[in-house]
C-alpha angles and dihedrals in degrees: 000000000000129000144188128208141213094212116102096224093046090045089055091051092046091048092053098041105026142069138228115274148104121309113235092208109043096023097229118149129221095022130137104263139178136194111270091232089065089063097051096096092051093050093042089058093042096048091046087071093065133074131185122254124176092230096037133116117267118266095239091050091053094047095044093043093054104031112008091220095164134057091232142344094267091056091045093052093049092046097046092048090056094043093049090048093049092047090046091228109173111204135110107262120206101196103198 
């Protein structure tokens, strides 16, 4: 599974490490993409900065509000679900 990103730092990493192709998440063609497994360390560190709170703001809202990593919320939800599963993170995730 290969992905692209809207974030400048991630785009730089994807440009240097990736290849041209079609993004499995947002569906765009002829973008710089990278295998999702190559982003696990980045997201493991990023998600380690968050904790759940019953009255808190949703994870996707926090990430998008600060960094705009994803093209849209639908893409973000799909991506984060796969990342969280791959990292075997066990916490309740309120997306919005």
